[in-house]
Structures are given as C-alpha cells and as structure tokens.
NUMARDREN-771430 format. One record per atom (N, C-alpha, C, O): residue number from 0; residue in three letters; atom name; x, y, z. Coordinates in steps of 0.2 Angstrom, whole numbers. Layout:
<rs>
> nr, rest, atom, xx, yy, zz
> NUM, ALA, CA, X, Y, Z
...
</rs>
This chain:
<rs>
> nr, rest, atom, xx, yy, zz
> 0, MET, N, 36, 198, 60
> 0, MET, CA, 37, 192, 63
> 0, MET, C, 31, 188, 66
> 0, MET, O, 30, 182, 65
> 1, LEU, N, 26, 192, 69
> 1, LEU, CA, 20, 189, 71
> 1, LEU, C, 16, 187, 65
> 1, LEU, O, 13, 182, 66
> 2, GLU, N, 16, 190, 60
> 2, GLU, CA, 12, 188, 54
> 2, GLU, C, 15, 181, 52
> 2, GLU, O, 11, 177, 50
> 3, LEU, N, 22, 181, 52
> 3, LEU, CA, 25, 174, 49
> 3, LEU, C, 23, 169, 54
> 3, LEU, O, 21, 163, 52
> 4, ILE, N, 23, 170, 61
> 4, ILE, CA, 21, 165, 65
> 4, ILE, C, 13, 163, 64
> 4, ILE, O, 12, 157, 64
> 5, ALA, N, 9, 168, 64
> 5, ALA, CA, 2, 167, 63
> 5, ALA, C, 1, 163, 56
> 5, ALA, O, -3, 158, 56
> 6, GLY, N, 5, 165, 51
> 6, GLY, CA, 4, 161, 45
> 6, GLY, C, 6, 154, 46
> 6, GLY, O, 2, 149, 43
> 7, VAL, N, 11, 152, 49
> 7, VAL, CA, 13, 145, 51
> 7, VAL, C, 8, 142, 55
> 7, VAL, O, 6, 136, 53
> 8, ILE, N, 5, 145, 60
> 8, ILE, CA, 0, 142, 64
> 8, ILE, C, -6, 140, 60
> 8, ILE, O, -9, 135, 60
> 9, ILE, N, -8, 145, 56
> 9, ILE, CA, -14, 144, 52
> 9, ILE, C, -13, 139, 47
> 9, ILE, O, -17, 134, 46
> 10, GLY, N, -7, 138, 44
> 10, GLY, CA, -6, 133, 39
> 10, GLY, C, -6, 126, 42
> 10, GLY, O, -9, 122, 39
> 11, ILE, N, -3, 126, 48
> 11, ILE, CA, -3, 119, 52
> 11, ILE, C, -10, 117, 53
> 11, ILE, O, -12, 112, 53
> 12, GLY, N, -14, 122, 56
> 12, GLY, CA, -21, 121, 58
> 12, GLY, C, -25, 119, 52
> 12, GLY, O, -29, 114, 52
> 13, VAL, N, -24, 122, 46
> 13, VAL, CA, -28, 120, 40
> 13, VAL, C, -26, 113, 38
> 13, VAL, O, -30, 109, 36
> 14, LEU, N, -19, 111, 37
> 14, LEU, CA, -17, 105, 35
> 14, LEU, C, -19, 100, 40
> 14, LEU, O, -21, 94, 38
> 15, GLY, N, -19, 101, 47
> 15, GLY, CA, -21, 97, 52
> 15, GLY, C, -29, 95, 51
> 15, GLY, O, -31, 90, 52
> 16, GLY, N, -33, 101, 50
> 16, GLY, CA, -40, 100, 49
> 16, GLY, C, -41, 95, 43
> 16, GLY, O, -46, 91, 44
> 17, VAL, N, -38, 96, 38
> 17, VAL, CA, -39, 92, 32
> 17, VAL, C, -37, 85, 33
> 17, VAL, O, -41, 81, 31
> 18, GLY, N, -31, 84, 37
> 18, GLY, CA, -29, 77, 38
> 18, GLY, C, -34, 74, 43
> 18, GLY, O, -36, 68, 42
> 19, VAL, N, -37, 77, 48
> 19, VAL, CA, -42, 74, 52
> 19, VAL, C, -48, 72, 48
> 19, VAL, O, -51, 67, 49
> 20, CYS, N, -50, 77, 44
> 20, CYS, CA, -56, 76, 40
> 20, CYS, C, -55, 70, 35
> 20, CYS, O, -60, 65, 35
> 21, MET, N, -49, 69, 32
> 21, MET, CA, -48, 63, 28
> 21, MET, C, -48, 57, 32
> 21, MET, O, -50, 52, 30
> 22, ALA, N, -45, 57, 38
> 22, ALA, CA, -44, 51, 42
> 22, ALA, C, -51, 49, 44
> 22, ALA, O, -52, 43, 44
> 23, VAL, N, -55, 54, 46
> 23, VAL, CA, -62, 52, 49
> 23, VAL, C, -66, 49, 43
> 23, VAL, O, -69, 44, 44
> 24, ALA, N, -65, 52, 37
> 24, ALA, CA, -69, 50, 31
> 24, ALA, C, -66, 42, 29
> 24, ALA, O, -70, 38, 28
> 25, ALA, N, -60, 41, 30
> 25, ALA, CA, -57, 35, 28
> 25, ALA, C, -60, 30, 33
> 25, ALA, O, -61, 24, 32
> 26, MET, N, -60, 32, 40
> 26, MET, CA, -62, 27, 45
> 26, MET, C, -69, 25, 44
> 26, MET, O, -71, 20, 44
> 27, MET, N, -74, 30, 42
> 27, MET, CA, -81, 29, 41
> 27, MET, C, -82, 25, 35
> 27, MET, O, -86, 20, 35
> 28, LYS, N, -78, 26, 30
> 28, LYS, CA, -78, 22, 24
> 28, LYS, C, -76, 15, 25
> 28, LYS, O, -80, 10, 23
> 29, SER, N, -71, 14, 28
> 29, SER, CA, -68, 7, 30
> 29, SER, C, -73, 4, 34
> 29, SER, O, -74, -2, 34
> 30, GLY, N, -76, 7, 39
> 30, GLY, CA, -81, 4, 44
> 30, GLY, C, -87, 2, 40
> 30, GLY, O, -90, -3, 42
> 31, SER, N, -90, 6, 36
> 31, SER, CA, -96, 5, 32
> 31, SER, C, -94, -1, 28
> 31, SER, O, -99, -6, 27
> 32, GLU, N, -88, -2, 25
> 32, GLU, CA, -87, -7, 21
> 32, GLU, C, -86, -14, 25
> 32, GLU, O, -88, -19, 22
> 33, GLU, N, -84, -13, 31
> 33, GLU, CA, -83, -19, 35
> 33, GLU, C, -90, -22, 37
> 33, GLU, O, -91, -28, 37
> 34, TYR, N, -94, -18, 39
> 34, TYR, CA, -101, -20, 41
> 34, TYR, C, -106, -20, 36
> 34, TYR, O, -112, -22, 37
</rs>
C-alpha cells in the first residue's frame, strides 16, 4: 500500500516537475521573442 502511494506521489512529482520546466521554458522563449 505504501509503495503504491509512494509511486503515485513520485509520478505526480515527476509530471509536475516536467510541466513546470516546460512552462518556464515556454515563458522564457515567449519573453525573448517579445523583447
């Protein structure tokens, strides 16, 4: 049970981290294009 919960938390953390990285990269890219 704990392994399942840990796996879900790790999965959400990885997806969240990737999402944040992509969002930051998109913001930096759009910002550099604007200026």
